[in-house]
N, CA, C and O atoms as a GROMACS GRO file, in nm:
protein
  588
    1MET      N    1   0.573  -0.646  -1.175
    1MET     CA    2   0.496  -0.609  -1.039
    1MET      C    3   0.556  -0.501  -1.004
    1MET      O    4   0.668  -0.465  -1.039
    2SER      N    5   0.466  -0.433  -0.917
    2SER     CA    6   0.527  -0.290  -0.894
    2SER      C    7   0.520  -0.311  -0.736
    2SER      O    8   0.431  -0.359  -0.666
    3SER      N    9   0.648  -0.256  -0.704
    3SER     CA   10   0.669  -0.276  -0.581
    3SER      C   11   0.631  -0.194  -0.453
    3SER      O   12   0.661  -0.208  -0.334
    4GLN      N   13   0.536  -0.079  -0.537
    4GLN     CA   14   0.488  -0.026  -0.430
    4GLN      C   15   0.330  -0.062  -0.368
    4GLN      O   16   0.252  -0.146  -0.413
    5GLY      N   17   0.314   0.010  -0.276
    5GLY     CA   18   0.187  -0.073  -0.207
    5GLY      C   19   0.075   0.002  -0.301
    5GLY      O   20   0.075   0.118  -0.344
    6GLY      N   21  -0.046  -0.129  -0.323
    6GLY     CA   22  -0.151  -0.076  -0.375
    6GLY      C   23  -0.146  -0.134  -0.539
    6GLY      O   24  -0.040  -0.172  -0.589
    7PRO      N   25  -0.257  -0.134  -0.600
    7PRO     CA   26  -0.294  -0.216  -0.734
    7PRO      C   27  -0.210  -0.151  -0.835
    7PRO      O   28  -0.205  -0.028  -0.836
    8ALA      N   29  -0.136  -0.228  -0.927
    8ALA     CA   30  -0.090  -0.184  -1.039
    8ALA      C   31  -0.201  -0.138  -1.133
    8ALA      O   32  -0.319  -0.163  -1.110
    9GLY      N   33  -0.154  -0.061  -1.249
    9GLY     CA   34  -0.214  -0.111  -1.358
    9GLY      C   35  -0.286  -0.263  -1.425
    9GLY      O   36  -0.366  -0.279  -1.517
   10ASP      N   37  -0.228  -0.345  -1.350
   10ASP     CA   38  -0.223  -0.466  -1.416
   10ASP      C   39  -0.311  -0.575  -1.328
   10ASP      O   40  -0.354  -0.687  -1.352
   11GLY      N   41  -0.315  -0.462  -1.185
   11GLY     CA   42  -0.365  -0.543  -1.099
   11GLY      C   43  -0.262  -0.678  -0.990
   11GLY      O   44  -0.294  -0.778  -0.927
   12SER      N   45  -0.127  -0.604  -1.020
   12SER     CA   46  -0.030  -0.699  -1.015
   12SER      C   47   0.041  -0.572  -0.896
   12SER      O   48   0.060  -0.454  -0.928
   13PHE      N   49   0.076  -0.635  -0.743
   13PHE     CA   50   0.129  -0.547  -0.693
   13PHE      C   51   0.171  -0.594  -0.579
   13PHE      O   52   0.104  -0.694  -0.552
   14GLU      N   53   0.275  -0.562  -0.473
   14GLU     CA   54   0.383  -0.599  -0.390
   14GLU      C   55   0.329  -0.504  -0.277
   14GLU      O   56   0.254  -0.408  -0.291
   15ARG      N   57   0.369  -0.538  -0.197
   15ARG     CA   58   0.346  -0.479  -0.021
   15ARG      C   59   0.485  -0.505   0.029
   15ARG      O   60   0.504  -0.627   0.033
   16ALA      N   61   0.593  -0.432   0.070
   16ALA     CA   62   0.725  -0.444   0.178
   16ALA      C   63   0.696  -0.426   0.320
   16ALA      O   64   0.641  -0.320   0.347
   17MET      N   65   0.723  -0.510   0.422
   17MET     CA   66   0.700  -0.473   0.534
   17MET      C   67   0.825  -0.528   0.640
   17MET      O   68   0.908  -0.609   0.598
   18THR      N   69   0.828  -0.493   0.735
   18THR     CA   70   0.879  -0.538   0.871
   18THR      C   71   0.794  -0.698   0.928
   18THR      O   72   0.674  -0.709   0.956
   19ALA      N   73   0.900  -0.808   0.932
   19ALA     CA   74   0.808  -0.912   0.958
   19ALA      C   75   0.914  -0.946   1.084
   19ALA      O   76   1.033  -0.915   1.084
   20TYR      N   77   0.849  -1.009   1.183
   20TYR     CA   78   0.936  -1.095   1.253
   20TYR      C   79   0.936  -1.267   1.254
   20TYR      O   80   0.835  -1.337   1.255
   21TYR      N   81   1.052  -1.305   1.254
   21TYR     CA   82   1.093  -1.459   1.305
   21TYR      C   83   1.064  -1.452   1.462
   21TYR      O   84   1.104  -1.378   1.552
   22LEU      N   85   0.983  -1.555   1.458
   22LEU     CA   86   0.965  -1.549   1.675
   22LEU      C   87   1.064  -1.708   1.661
   22LEU      O   88   1.036  -1.812   1.601
   23GLN      N   89   1.196  -1.666   1.750
   23GLN     CA   90   1.267  -1.823   1.765
   23GLN      C   91   1.190  -1.862   1.893
   23GLN      O   92   1.112  -1.799   1.964
   24PRO      N   93   1.242  -1.991   1.896
   24PRO     CA   94   1.181  -2.082   1.994
   24PRO      C   95   1.176  -2.019   2.155
   24PRO      O   96   1.080  -2.021   2.232
   25ASP      N   97   1.288  -1.974   2.175
   25ASP     CA   98   1.323  -1.915   2.338
   25ASP      C   99   1.180  -1.798   2.326
   25ASP      O  100   1.150  -1.741   2.431
   26GLY      N  101   1.102  -1.766   2.209
   26GLY     CA  102   1.038  -1.625   2.225
   26GLY      C  103   1.059  -1.492   2.191
   26GLY      O  104   0.971  -1.407   2.196
   27ALA      N  105   1.238  -1.462   2.138
   27ALA     CA  106   1.298  -1.354   2.072
   27ALA      C  107   1.232  -1.367   1.995
   27ALA      O  108   1.198  -1.481   1.961
   28ARG      N  109   1.171  -1.225   1.917
   28ARG     CA  110   1.180  -1.200   1.798
   28ARG      C  111   1.305  -1.083   1.693
   28ARG      O  112   1.345  -0.970   1.722
   29LEU      N  113   1.330  -1.148   1.600
   29LEU     CA  114   1.403  -1.091   1.491
   29LEU      C  115   1.341  -1.061   1.377
   29LEU      O  116   1.273  -1.131   1.302
   30PRO      N  117   1.384  -0.903   1.370
   30PRO     CA  118   1.280  -0.846   1.237
   30PRO      C  119   1.407  -0.901   1.128
   30PRO      O  120   1.526  -0.932   1.141
   31PHE      N  121   1.285  -0.891   0.990
   31PHE     CA  122   1.361  -0.903   0.857
   31PHE      C  123   1.290  -0.863   0.755
   31PHE      O  124   1.175  -0.882   0.794
   32THR      N  125   1.283  -0.813   0.635
   32THR     CA  126   1.250  -0.776   0.545
   32THR      C  127   1.120  -0.913   0.506
   32THR      O  128   1.150  -1.031   0.494
   33ALA      N  129   0.992  -0.863   0.492
   33ALA     CA  130   0.920  -0.973   0.425
   33ALA      C  131   0.839  -0.865   0.307
   33ALA      O  132   0.858  -0.743   0.306
   34THR      N  133   0.730  -0.949   0.195
   34THR     CA  134   0.668  -0.890   0.066
   34THR      C  135   0.585  -0.943   0.055
   34THR      O  136   0.593  -1.062   0.024
   35LEU      N  137   0.460  -0.881   0.076
   35LEU     CA  138   0.314  -0.959   0.026
   35LEU      C  139   0.282  -0.968  -0.142
   35LEU      O  140   0.250  -0.863  -0.199
   36GLY      N  141   0.288  -1.055  -0.196
   36GLY     CA  142   0.249  -0.985  -0.373
   36GLY      C  143   0.101  -1.036  -0.418
   36GLY      O  144   0.079  -1.155  -0.398
   37PHE      N  145   0.035  -0.986  -0.456
   37PHE     CA  146  -0.051  -0.990  -0.572
   37PHE      C  147  -0.083  -1.014  -0.720
   37PHE      O  148  -0.034  -0.936  -0.801
   38ASP      N  149  -0.165  -1.118  -0.765
   38ASP     CA  150  -0.153  -1.117  -0.910
   38ASP      C  151  -0.244  -1.146  -0.972
   38ASP      O  152  -0.299  -1.256  -0.962
   39ARG      N  153  -0.281  -1.047  -1.054
   39ARG     CA  154  -0.415  -1.086  -1.104
   39ARG      C  155  -0.486  -1.209  -1.153
   39ARG      O  156  -0.596  -1.253  -1.120
   40ALA      N  157  -0.381  -1.264  -1.255
   40ALA     CA  158  -0.390  -1.340  -1.290
   40ALA      C  159  -0.410  -1.500  -1.226
   40ALA      O  160  -0.466  -1.599  -1.274
   41ASP      N  161  -0.338  -1.477  -1.094
   41ASP     CA  162  -0.369  -1.584  -1.008
   41ASP      C  163  -0.435  -1.536  -0.870
   41ASP      O  164  -0.373  -1.539  -0.763
   42PRO      N  165  -0.604  -1.479  -0.884
   42PRO     CA  166  -0.630  -1.404  -0.828
   42PRO      C  167  -0.702  -1.502  -0.637
   42PRO      O  168  -0.743  -1.436  -0.542
   43TYR      N  169  -0.696  -1.645  -0.639
   43TYR     CA  170  -0.675  -1.693  -0.497
   43TYR      C  171  -0.600  -1.696  -0.430
   43TYR      O  172  -0.609  -1.753  -0.321
   44ALA      N  173  -0.480  -1.623  -0.479
   44ALA     CA  174  -0.361  -1.682  -0.402
   44ALA      C  175  -0.304  -1.493  -0.355
   44ALA      O  176  -0.332  -1.379  -0.393
   45VAL      N  177  -0.215  -1.556  -0.257
   45VAL     CA  178  -0.089  -1.408  -0.241
   45VAL      C  179   0.026  -1.513  -0.218
   45VAL      O  180   0.008  -1.629  -0.181
   46ARG      N  181   0.141  -1.456  -0.246
   46ARG     CA  182   0.280  -1.451  -0.232
   46ARG      C  183   0.350  -1.400  -0.094
   46ARG      O  184   0.369  -1.279  -0.084
   47LEU      N  185   0.381  -1.465  -0.010
   47LEU     CA  186   0.478  -1.392   0.097
   47LEU      C  187   0.626  -1.468   0.070
   47LEU      O  188   0.657  -1.586   0.083
   48ARG      N  189   0.707  -1.349   0.029
   48ARG     CA  190   0.849  -1.375  -0.004
   48ARG      C  191   0.944  -1.350   0.142
   48ARG      O  192   1.022  -1.255   0.134
   49LEU      N  193   0.943  -1.394   0.218
   49LEU     CA  194   1.097  -1.392   0.329
   49LEU      C  195   1.231  -1.366   0.252
   49LEU      O  196   1.261  -1.431   0.152
   50ARG      N  197   1.309  -1.270   0.303
   50ARG     CA  198   1.420  -1.270   0.275
   50ARG      C  199   1.524  -1.286   0.408
   50ARG      O  200   1.580  -1.193   0.467
   51THR      N  201   1.534  -1.417   0.434
   51THR     CA  202   1.572  -1.464   0.556
   51THR      C  203   1.750  -1.464   0.557
   51THR      O  204   1.813  -1.528   0.640
   52THR      N  205   1.801  -1.399   0.474
   52THR     CA  206   1.920  -1.368   0.439
   52THR      C  207   1.991  -1.269   0.353
   52THR      O  208   1.913  -1.182   0.313
   53ASP      N  209   2.108  -1.253   0.314
   53ASP     CA  210   2.123  -1.162   0.219
   53ASP      C  211   2.092  -1.240   0.080
   53ASP      O  212   2.045  -1.177  -0.015
   54VAL      N  213   2.118  -1.377   0.073
   54VAL     CA  214   2.146  -1.490  -0.011
   54VAL      C  215   2.023  -1.509  -0.021
   54VAL      O  216   1.989  -1.467  -0.131
   55ARG      N  217   1.917  -1.558   0.046
   55ARG     CA  218   1.839  -1.685   0.053
   55ARG      C  219   1.722  -1.579   0.062
   55ARG      O  220   1.727  -1.463   0.102
   56THR      N  221   1.614  -1.653   0.014
   56THR     CA  222   1.477  -1.585  -0.013
   56THR      C  223   1.408  -1.701  -0.012
   56THR      O  224   1.449  -1.800  -0.072
   57VAL      N  225   1.283  -1.697   0.065
   57VAL     CA  226   1.166  -1.800   0.131
   57VAL      C  227   1.048  -1.760   0.069
   57VAL      O  228   0.987  -1.661   0.108
   58THR      N  229   1.003  -1.843  -0.043
   58THR     CA  230   0.883  -1.766  -0.082
   58THR      C  231   0.741  -1.868  -0.070
   58THR      O  232   0.751  -1.973  -0.133
   59TRP      N  233   0.626  -1.850  -0.005
   59TRP     CA  234   0.513  -1.956   0.029
   59TRP      C  235   0.411  -1.844  -0.072
   59TRP      O  236   0.403  -1.726  -0.107
   60THR      N  237   0.341  -1.986  -0.087
   60THR     CA  238   0.179  -1.908  -0.158
   60THR      C  239   0.107  -1.998  -0.129
   60THR      O  240   0.124  -2.120  -0.122
   61PHE      N  241  -0.007  -1.910  -0.104
   61PHE     CA  242  -0.118  -1.969  -0.020
   61PHE      C  243  -0.272  -1.868  -0.055
   61PHE      O  244  -0.270  -1.780  -0.141
   62ALA      N  245  -0.346  -1.886  -0.006
   62ALA     CA  246  -0.506  -1.838  -0.038
   62ALA      C  247  -0.508  -1.734   0.022
   62ALA      O  248  -0.478  -1.728   0.141
   63ARG      N  249  -0.539  -1.644  -0.039
   63ARG     CA  250  -0.571  -1.502   0.042
   63ARG      C  251  -0.669  -1.495   0.156
   63ARG      O  252  -0.640  -1.444   0.264
   64GLN      N  253  -0.789  -1.548   0.127
   64GLN     CA  254  -0.886  -1.622   0.210
   64GLN      C  255  -0.842  -1.618   0.319
   64GLN      O  256  -0.904  -1.557   0.406
   65LEU      N  257  -0.674  -1.709   0.360
   65LEU     CA  258  -0.703  -1.733   0.505
   65LEU      C  259  -0.587  -1.658   0.528
   65LEU      O  260  -0.506  -1.739   0.571
   66LEU      N  261  -0.520  -1.513   0.522
   66LEU     CA  262  -0.476  -1.390   0.597
   66LEU      C  263  -0.651  -1.328   0.623
   66LEU      O  264  -0.672  -1.326   0.744
   67ILE      N  265  -0.758  -1.285   0.555
   67ILE     CA  266  -0.870  -1.276   0.624
   67ILE      C  267  -0.910  -1.342   0.725
   67ILE      O  268  -0.954  -1.275   0.817
   68ASP      N  269  -0.907  -1.518   0.745
   68ASP     CA  270  -1.026  -1.572   0.821
   68ASP      C  271  -0.899  -1.583   0.928
   68ASP      O  272  -0.937  -1.587   1.045
   69GLY      N  273  -0.755  -1.589   0.908
   69GLY     CA  274  -0.645  -1.602   1.010
   69GLY      C  275  -0.666  -1.469   1.094
   69GLY      O  276  -0.623  -1.473   1.209
   70GLY      N  277  -0.723  -1.356   1.054
   70GLY     CA  278  -0.710  -1.234   1.140
   70GLY      C  279  -0.804  -1.264   1.234
   70GLY      O  280  -0.780  -1.235   1.352
   71ARG      N  281  -0.900  -1.314   1.205
   71ARG     CA  282  -1.039  -1.322   1.308
   71ARG      C  283  -0.988  -1.415   1.400
   71ARG      O  284  -0.985  -1.378   1.518
   72ARG      N  285  -0.941  -1.546   1.368
   72ARG     CA  286  -0.966  -1.707   1.448
   72ARG      C  287  -0.820  -1.778   1.384
   72ARG      O  288  -0.763  -1.771   1.275
   73PRO      N  289  -0.800  -1.827   1.474
   73PRO     CA  290  -0.698  -1.943   1.355
   73PRO      C  291  -0.764  -2.050   1.268
   73PRO      O  292  -0.861  -2.121   1.291
   74ALA      N  293  -0.672  -2.040   1.143
   74ALA     CA  294  -0.741  -2.067   1.069
   74ALA      C  295  -0.607  -2.150   0.987
   74ALA      O  296  -0.491  -2.118   1.011
   75GLY      N  297  -0.641  -2.258   0.890
   75GLY     CA  298  -0.549  -2.315   0.803
   75GLY      C  299  -0.503  -2.452   0.858
   75GLY      O  300  -0.496  -2.469   0.980
   76VAL      N  301  -0.472  -2.552   0.771
   76VAL     CA  302  -0.410  -2.652   0.809
   76VAL      C  303  -0.337  -2.728   0.745
   76VAL      O  304  -0.376  -2.783   0.642
   77GLY      N  305  -0.180  -2.750   0.812
   77GLY     CA  306  -0.105  -2.816   0.767
   77GLY      C  307   0.031  -2.713   0.719
   77GLY      O  308   0.104  -2.640   0.786
   78ALA      N  309   0.028  -2.742   0.581
   78ALA     CA  310   0.178  -2.618   0.562
   78ALA      C  311   0.192  -2.458   0.607
   78ALA      O  312   0.277  -2.373   0.632
   79VAL      N  313   0.045  -2.478   0.599
   79VAL     CA  314   0.031  -2.272   0.621
   79VAL      C  315  -0.109  -2.257   0.698
   79VAL      O  316  -0.221  -2.282   0.654
   80GLU      N  317  -0.063  -2.201   0.850
   80GLU     CA  318  -0.165  -2.178   0.955
   80GLU      C  319  -0.148  -2.032   0.998
   80GLU      O  320  -0.038  -1.985   1.025
   81VAL      N  321  -0.263  -1.961   1.003
   81VAL     CA  322  -0.275  -1.812   1.031
   81VAL      C  323  -0.369  -1.785   1.153
   81VAL      O  324  -0.484  -1.826   1.165
   82ARG      N  325  -0.305  -1.714   1.235
   82ARG     CA  326  -0.389  -1.654   1.374
   82ARG      C  327  -0.391  -1.516   1.392
   82ARG      O  328  -0.324  -1.438   1.325
   83PRO      N  329  -0.447  -1.493   1.457
   83PRO     CA  330  -0.417  -1.320   1.569
   83PRO      C  331  -0.370  -1.364   1.625
   83PRO      O  332  -0.388  -1.481   1.661
   84ALA      N  333  -0.223  -1.227   1.684
   84ALA     CA  334  -0.129  -1.193   1.773
   84ALA      C  335  -0.100  -1.082   1.796
   84ALA      O  336  -0.090  -0.997   1.708
   85PHE      N  337  -0.072  -1.052   1.968
   85PHE     CA  338  -0.044  -0.883   1.994
   85PHE      C  339   0.096  -0.936   2.045
   85PHE      O  340   0.123  -1.041   2.103
   86HIS      N  341   0.177  -0.829   2.006
   86HIS     CA  342   0.309  -0.786   2.122
   86HIS      C  343   0.289  -0.651   2.192
   86HIS      O  344   0.272  -0.562   2.108
   87GLY      N  345   0.287  -0.615   2.297
   87GLY     CA  346   0.277  -0.535   2.369
   87GLY      C  347   0.097  -0.486   2.322
   87GLY      O  348  -0.008  -0.543   2.351
   88GLU      N  349   0.125  -0.347   2.230
   88GLU     CA  350  -0.043  -0.312   2.226
   88GLU      C  351  -0.036  -0.343   2.012
   88GLU      O  352  -0.136  -0.352   1.941
   89SER      N  353   0.043  -0.348   1.986
   89SER     CA  354   0.078  -0.393   1.849
   89SER      C  355  -0.014  -0.531   1.846
   89SER      O  356  -0.008  -0.625   1.925
   90ARG      N  357  -0.115  -0.510   1.708
   90ARG     CA  358  -0.173  -0.609   1.663
   90ARG      C  359  -0.128  -0.663   1.542
   90ARG      O  360  -0.129  -0.592   1.442
   91LEU      N  361  -0.075  -0.816   1.537
   91LEU     CA  362  -0.049  -0.883   1.432
   91LEU      C  363  -0.124  -1.019   1.368
   91LEU      O  364  -0.230  -1.076   1.394
   92LEU      N  365  -0.039  -1.039   1.290
   92LEU     CA  366  -0.127  -1.160   1.228
   92LEU      C  367   0.042  -1.320   1.255
   92LEU      O  368   0.158  -1.284   1.236
   93ALA      N  369   0.019  -1.430   1.286
   93ALA     CA  370   0.132  -1.502   1.348
   93ALA      C  371   0.102  -1.631   1.196
   93ALA      O  372   0.007  -1.708   1.188
   94LEU      N  373   0.184  -1.619   1.124
   94LEU     CA  374   0.216  -1.710   1.016
   94LEU      C  375   0.284  -1.832   1.102
   94LEU      O  376   0.370  -1.797   1.183
   95SER      N  377   0.254  -1.970   1.092
   95SER     CA  378   0.321  -2.074   1.109
   95SER      C  379   0.357  -2.161   0.961
   95SER      O  380   0.266  -2.194   0.884
   96PHE      N  381   0.435  -2.178   0.947
   96PHE     CA  382   0.501  -2.226   0.796
   96PHE      C  383   0.586  -2.354   0.836
   96PHE      O  384   0.693  -2.340   0.895
   97THR      N  385   0.531  -2.490   0.800
   97THR     CA  386   0.567  -2.646   0.848
   97THR      C  387   0.644  -2.710   0.701
   97THR      O  388   0.574  -2.725   0.601
   98SER      N  389   0.757  -2.737   0.699
   98SER     CA  390   0.783  -2.791   0.547
   98SER      C  391   0.896  -2.962   0.588
   98SER      O  392   0.883  -3.044   0.679
   99ALA      N  393   0.948  -2.958   0.531
   99ALA     CA  394   0.998  -3.095   0.495
   99ALA      C  395   1.172  -3.031   0.618
   99ALA      O  396   1.241  -3.094   0.699
  100ALA      N  397   1.179  -2.886   0.571
  100ALA     CA  398   1.306  -2.843   0.678
  100ALA      C  399   1.262  -2.820   0.814
  100ALA      O  400   1.344  -2.804   0.905
  101GLY      N  401   1.137  -2.816   0.834
  101GLY     CA  402   1.090  -2.762   1.005
  101GLY      C  403   0.945  -2.692   0.993
  101GLY      O  404   0.849  -2.703   0.916
  102ARG      N  405   0.977  -2.609   1.112
  102ARG     CA  406   0.863  -2.497   1.157
  102ARG      C  407   0.927  -2.388   1.178
  102ARG      O  408   1.035  -2.378   1.235
  103ALA      N  409   0.843  -2.281   1.119
  103ALA     CA  410   0.895  -2.160   1.180
  103ALA      C  411   0.756  -2.049   1.150
  103ALA      O  412   0.679  -2.051   1.054
  104GLU      N  413   0.757  -1.948   1.279
  104GLU     CA  414   0.696  -1.860   1.282
  104GLU      C  415   0.696  -1.740   1.284
  104GLU      O  416   0.747  -1.673   1.374
  105VAL      N  417   0.621  -1.678   1.148
  105VAL     CA  418   0.646  -1.543   1.146
  105VAL      C  419   0.548  -1.428   1.165
  105VAL      O  420   0.437  -1.456   1.121
  106GLN      N  421   0.555  -1.342   1.202
  106GLN     CA  422   0.442  -1.229   1.212
  106GLN      C  423   0.462  -1.135   1.147
  106GLN      O  424   0.573  -1.116   1.098
  107LEU      N  425   0.338  -1.035   1.124
  107LEU     CA  426   0.326  -0.936   1.043
  107LEU      C  427   0.232  -0.866   1.092
  107LEU      O  428   0.129  -0.914   1.140
  108PRO      N  429   0.264  -0.734   1.085
  108PRO     CA  430   0.211  -0.646   1.123
  108PRO      C  431   0.037  -0.589   1.058
  108PRO      O  432   0.009  -0.526   0.956
  109TYR      N  433  -0.048  -0.641   1.163
  109TYR     CA  434  -0.169  -0.620   1.111
  109TYR      C  435  -0.221  -0.521   1.038
  109TYR      O  436  -0.326  -0.556   0.984
  110PRO      N  437  -0.191  -0.420   1.016
  110PRO     CA  438  -0.234  -0.295   0.957
  110PRO      C  439  -0.176  -0.305   0.836
  110PRO      O  440  -0.261  -0.292   0.747
  111THR      N  441  -0.050  -0.324   0.790
  111THR     CA  442  -0.022  -0.357   0.676
  111THR      C  443  -0.136  -0.494   0.591
  111THR      O  444  -0.225  -0.485   0.507
  112VAL      N  445  -0.091  -0.582   0.645
  112VAL     CA  446  -0.192  -0.676   0.604
  112VAL      C  447  -0.325  -0.648   0.527
  112VAL      O  448  -0.363  -0.678   0.414
  113VAL      N  449  -0.388  -0.572   0.640
  113VAL     CA  450  -0.533  -0.540   0.593
  113VAL      C  451  -0.552  -0.433   0.497
  113VAL      O  452  -0.668  -0.399   0.469
  114ALA      N  453  -0.431  -0.363   0.432
  114ALA     CA  454  -0.399  -0.291   0.363
  114ALA      C  455  -0.380  -0.283   0.226
  114ALA      O  456  -0.413  -0.208   0.135
  115PHE      N  457  -0.273  -0.454   0.252
  115PHE     CA  458  -0.267  -0.505   0.089
  115PHE      C  459  -0.353  -0.589   0.064
  115PHE      O  460  -0.345  -0.640  -0.048
  116LEU      N  461  -0.468  -0.637   0.155
  116LEU     CA  462  -0.557  -0.719   0.102
  116LEU      C  463  -0.710  -0.603   0.069
  116LEU      O  464  -0.791  -0.658  -0.005
  117ARG      N  465  -0.740  -0.495   0.104
  117ARG     CA  466  -0.776  -0.413   0.042
  117ARG      C  467  -0.786  -0.372  -0.075
  117ARG      O  468  -0.882  -0.369  -0.152
  118ASP      N  469  -0.615  -0.320  -0.093
  118ASP     CA  470  -0.578  -0.341  -0.241
  118ASP      C  471  -0.600  -0.461  -0.366
  118ASP      O  472  -0.606  -0.448  -0.488
  119ALA      N  473  -0.610  -0.589  -0.271
  119ALA     CA  474  -0.580  -0.699  -0.348
  119ALA      C  475  -0.783  -0.749  -0.405
  119ALA      O  476  -0.821  -0.806  -0.507
  120TYR      N  477  -0.853  -0.701  -0.302
  120TYR     CA  478  -0.993  -0.716  -0.295
  120TYR      C  479  -1.032  -0.620  -0.436
  120TYR      O  480  -1.093  -0.674  -0.528
  121GLU      N  481  -0.990  -0.471  -0.445
  121GLU     CA  482  -0.984  -0.370  -0.518
  121GLU      C  483  -0.961  -0.440  -0.673
  121GLU      O  484  -1.046  -0.454  -0.762
  122ALA      N  485  -0.865  -0.466  -0.674
  122ALA     CA  486  -0.805  -0.555  -0.833
  122ALA      C  487  -0.873  -0.663  -0.868
  122ALA      O  488  -0.898  -0.680  -0.987
  123VAL      N  489  -0.922  -0.770  -0.754
  123VAL     CA  490  -1.036  -0.824  -0.806
  123VAL      C  491  -1.116  -0.869  -0.671
  123VAL      O  492  -1.079  -0.938  -0.576
  124PRO      N  493  -1.253  -0.794  -0.704
  124PRO     CA  494  -1.353  -0.883  -0.586
  124PRO      C  495  -1.366  -0.948  -0.578
  124PRO      O  496  -1.354  -1.026  -0.673
  125PRO      N  497  -1.411  -0.998  -0.428
  125PRO     CA  498  -1.446  -1.122  -0.396
  125PRO      C  499  -1.535  -1.173  -0.452
  125PRO      O  500  -1.646  -1.124  -0.433
  126GLY      N  501  -1.520  -1.323  -0.568
  126GLY     CA  502  -1.655  -1.333  -0.592
  126GLY      C  503  -1.618  -1.322  -0.765
  126GLY      O  504  -1.688  -1.389  -0.840
  127ALA      N  505  -1.519  -1.246  -0.817
  127ALA     CA  506  -1.494  -1.235  -0.895
  127ALA      C  507  -1.396  -1.303  -0.954
  127ALA      O  508  -1.377  -1.299  -1.076
  128GLU      N  509  -1.326  -1.373  -0.869
  128GLU     CA  510  -1.164  -1.422  -0.859
  128GLU      C  511  -1.202  -1.520  -1.030
  128GLU      O  512  -1.104  -1.513  -1.105
  129GLY      N  513  -1.294  -1.583  -1.079
  129GLY     CA  514  -1.260  -1.685  -1.197
  129GLY      C  515  -1.260  -1.628  -1.315
  129GLY      O  516  -1.216  -1.685  -1.414
  130ASP      N  517  -1.313  -1.506  -1.316
  130ASP     CA  518  -1.343  -1.418  -1.402
  130ASP      C  519  -1.186  -1.384  -1.487
  130ASP      O  520  -1.167  -1.353  -1.604
  131HIS      N  521  -1.071  -1.409  -1.351
  131HIS     CA  522  -0.944  -1.359  -1.428
  131HIS      C  523  -0.857  -1.470  -1.456
  131HIS      O  524  -0.745  -1.471  -1.507
  132VAL      N  525  -0.954  -1.596  -1.402
  132VAL     CA  526  -0.784  -1.713  -1.410
  132VAL      C  527  -0.886  -1.725  -1.596
  132VAL      O  528  -0.999  -1.701  -1.637
  133ASP      N  529  -0.710  -1.795  -1.672
  133ASP     CA  530  -0.717  -1.885  -1.769
  133ASP      C  531  -0.735  -2.006  -1.740
  133ASP      O  532  -0.644  -2.083  -1.709
  134TRP      N  533  -0.845  -2.033  -1.748
  134TRP     CA  534  -0.891  -2.177  -1.788
  134TRP      C  535  -0.850  -2.247  -1.851
  134TRP      O  536  -0.802  -2.349  -1.802
  135ASN      N  537  -0.850  -2.226  -2.002
  135ASN     CA  538  -0.760  -2.339  -2.081
  135ASN      C  539  -0.621  -2.351  -2.034
  135ASN      O  540  -0.577  -2.453  -2.086
  136ALA      N  541  -0.545  -2.305  -1.974
  136ALA     CA  542  -0.430  -2.314  -1.970
  136ALA      C  543  -0.415  -2.347  -1.837
  136ALA      O  544  -0.310  -2.410  -1.836
  137GLU      N  545  -0.458  -2.341  -1.718
  137GLU     CA  546  -0.507  -2.395  -1.625
  137GLU      C  547  -0.500  -2.569  -1.656
  137GLU      O  548  -0.400  -2.631  -1.624
  138LEU      N  549  -0.581  -2.616  -1.702
  138LEU     CA  550  -0.659  -2.742  -1.751
  138LEU      C  551  -0.497  -2.777  -1.844
  138LEU      O  552  -0.456  -2.889  -1.817
  139ALA      N  553  -0.446  -2.733  -1.900
  139ALA     CA  554  -0.321  -2.777  -1.995
  139ALA      C  555  -0.206  -2.771  -1.920
  139ALA      O  556  -0.094  -2.796  -1.963
  140ARG      N  557  -0.237  -2.733  -1.796
  140ARG     CA  558  -0.119  -2.750  -1.717
  140ARG      C  559  -0.111  -2.857  -1.616
  140ARG      O  560  -0.009  -2.897  -1.559
  141LEU      N  561  -0.284  -2.915  -1.596
  141LEU     CA  562  -0.278  -3.010  -1.516
  141LEU      C  563  -0.253  -3.145  -1.596
  141LEU      O  564  -0.199  -3.247  -1.553
  142ARG      N  565  -0.294  -3.125  -1.700
  142ARG     CA  566  -0.304  -3.220  -1.826
  142ARG      C  567  -0.153  -3.258  -1.830
  142ARG      O  568  -0.128  -3.372  -1.868
  143GLY      N  569  -0.040  -3.169  -1.792
  143GLY     CA  570   0.109  -3.159  -1.841
  143GLY      C  571   0.128  -3.169  -1.973
  143GLY      O  572   0.213  -3.240  -2.026
  144ASP      N  573  -0.004  -3.055  -2.066
  144ASP     CA  574   0.073  -3.023  -2.204
  144ASP      C  575   0.194  -2.961  -2.198
  144ASP      O  576   0.234  -2.885  -2.110
  145ALA      N  577   0.258  -3.000  -2.309
  145ALA     CA  578   0.340  -2.926  -2.321
  145ALA      C  579   0.309  -2.757  -2.388
  145ALA      O  580   0.375  -2.670  -2.332
  146GLU      N  581   0.253  -2.728  -2.456
  146GLU     CA  582   0.239  -2.600  -2.486
  146GLU      C  583   0.090  -2.540  -2.400
  146GLU      O  584  -0.023  -2.590  -2.400
  147GLN      N  585   0.149  -2.394  -2.320
  147GLN     CA  586  -0.002  -2.431  -2.218
  147GLN      C  587  -0.002  -2.226  -2.266
  147GLN      O  588  -0.093  -2.153  -2.226
   0.00000   0.00000   0.00000
């Protein structure tokens, strides 16, 4: 996967950014986050959160959730996305819920928009199904040994 912004030749890429962990008291702690897109899984995006020097957490969810959450609160359950502001800065707030608890992360909205533009350039809306290996997906769902 390319570590630079923008689609690589194979349609896979990542975009690193400074994100903020919102603590319960409202304090914001900066850390590195990376959004990733892979044309082989065109409905999804990955958000990799570098929480410590040795720990990274990765969440995978629908890319449409980032679009919807930029306009209004979206998502139910494990991943929720909504517009937010910090001073004059427009952000995208993501809430993650797991057995370990709940966390809120804020991403810079302009960076997310640029990432999504690149993702839709790599695989336009409505063309996602053309990039999925449906036989491999069916084999995976059936639990076949060969995929």
